[in-house]
N, C-alpha and C positions, 0 to 999 in steps of 0.2 A: 792463346785463344781464350777469350772471355767465356764465362759460363752463360748459358742461355737464360732468358728472363724467368722461365719457370723454375729453374734450379736456384736462381738467386732468391726468388720468393720463398722457396722451401728452406733455404739457408737462413733467411731472415726470420722465419717462424721459429726455427731451432734456437737462434740467438735470442729472440724475444722470450722464449720459455726460460732460458738461463737468466735473462735479465729480471724476469718476474721472481724467480727463486732468490736472486740477490736482493731485490727490493723488499721481499718478505722477510729477509734476514736468515734464510735457511743456508746460504753459502756466503763465504767471504768474498771481498772484492778480488783477491788474488785467485780464488777458485773460479770466479766468474770470468776473469780475463784469460786464464789458462784454458778454460773450456771453450771460450769464444775463439781463441787462436787455434785450438785443436779442431773445432768445427769447420772453420774457414779452410784450414790446410787439408782436412779430410775431403771436403767437398771438391776443392780444386784438383786434388790428386785423383779422386774417383772419376770425376766427369771430364777432366781435361783429356785423358786418354780416349774416352769414348767419343767425344766430339772430334778429336784429332783423327781418329780412325775413320769416322764418317766422312770427313773432308778428304782424306786420302782415297777412299773408295769413290767419291764423287769425281775427283780428278782423274782417276784411272778410267772411269766410265766415259769421260768426255774426250780423252786422248785418242788421237787417230792410231790406227794399227799399222803394222808393217814398217817399212823403212822410215817413213815420215815420223811415226811415233817414236822410234828408236832415236832419231836425230833430235827430236824435241826433248826427250828425257836426258840425253847427253848434254844438251845446252843448259838445262836446268841444273844439272850437277856441277857444271863448270861455273855458273853464275849464281 
């Protein structure tokens, strides 16, 4: 599941701040690239679970209850 647009904008701001440090000569290219990779990984790990849980809650809310709901859940597990 991709990150939401607001989270991508926040991530881009973080990356731009690291790019600014690199362009000013405060950090090396290797430090910039490792920090960039770390930021991307951290954002995806942090927000992937949050957005995935929201989707699961939404699916649970729209599922029918009772015998029909059980049958639908079983079909999803099979396929």
